[in-house]
C-alpha positions in Angstrom: -0.2 0.0 0.0 1.6 3.2 -1.4 1.2 5.8 1.7 -1.6 9.3 0.3 1.5 11.7 2.1 3.5 10.8 -0.4 1.9 10.8 -3.6 0.4 14.3 -2.2 4.4 15.7 -2.3 5.2 14.2 -5.8 5.6 16.4 -8.8 3.6 14.5 -11.1 0.4 15.1 -9.8 -2.5 14.3 -12.0 0.3 13.0 -14.5 1.0 16.5 -15.2 5.1 17.7 -15.6 5.6 20.7 -12.7 8.3 22.9 -13.5 9.6 25.6 -16.1 8.8 23.6 -19.0 5.7 22.8 -18.3 4.7 26.0 -17.4 6.2 27.9 -20.6 4.6 25.5 -22.8 1.2 26.0 -20.7 1.3 29.6 -22.1 2.4 29.3 -25.0 -0.7 26.7 -25.9 -3.1 29.5 -24.5 -1.5 31.9 -26.4 -2.0 29.7 -29.8 -5.4 29.1 -29.0 -6.1 32.5 -29.1 -4.5 33.8 -31.8 -6.6 30.8 -33.7 -9.3 32.1 -32.2 -9.0 36.0 -33.0 -7.6 34.4 -36.7 -10.7 32.2 -36.9 -13.0 35.1 -35.8 -11.2 37.2 -38.9 -11.3 34.9 -41.4 -15.2 34.0 -40.8 -15.6 38.1 -41.0 -14.2 38.3 -43.8 -16.2 36.0 -45.9 -19.4 37.3 -43.9 -18.2 40.6 -46.6 -17.6 39.3 -49.0 -20.8 37.9 -49.3 -22.4 40.7 -48.1 -20.9 42.6 -50.4 -20.3 45.7 -47.9 -18.4 48.1 -48.5 -16.9 48.1 -44.8 -15.4 45.8 -42.9 -18.3 45.6 -40.1 -17.8 41.4 -40.8 -14.2 41.5 -40.0 -14.2 44.5 -37.6 -17.4 42.2 -35.5 -15.8 38.8 -36.5 -12.4 39.9 -35.2 -14.3 41.2 -31.6 -15.8 37.8 -31.4 -12.9 35.4 -32.2 -11.0 38.0 -29.2 -14.0 37.5 -26.6 -13.7 33.9 -27.5 -9.8 33.9 -27.0 -9.9 35.4 -24.0 -12.4 33.7 -22.6 -10.8 30.4 -23.6 -7.3 31.3 -21.6 -9.0 32.2 -18.2 -11.1 29.0 -18.7 -6.9 27.3 -18.6 -5.9 30.4 -16.2 -8.6 28.5 -13.8 
């Protein structure tokens, strides 16, 4: 039988790595998620602008802001 106190003190709780490299990868992943969410929003906005033949890039602006909001939601959720 294993000692639960020793398991709680182990650096790999729940299969997660600890240390600076794990932190870097975690935050790099969050940055990537944020960038992809914004890019998808802008891409969708561009397609909306083309489809509706708008003179001003309203779809791009709205899509970018929606992508930013979705990306920030993912980052905040990952930080909790």
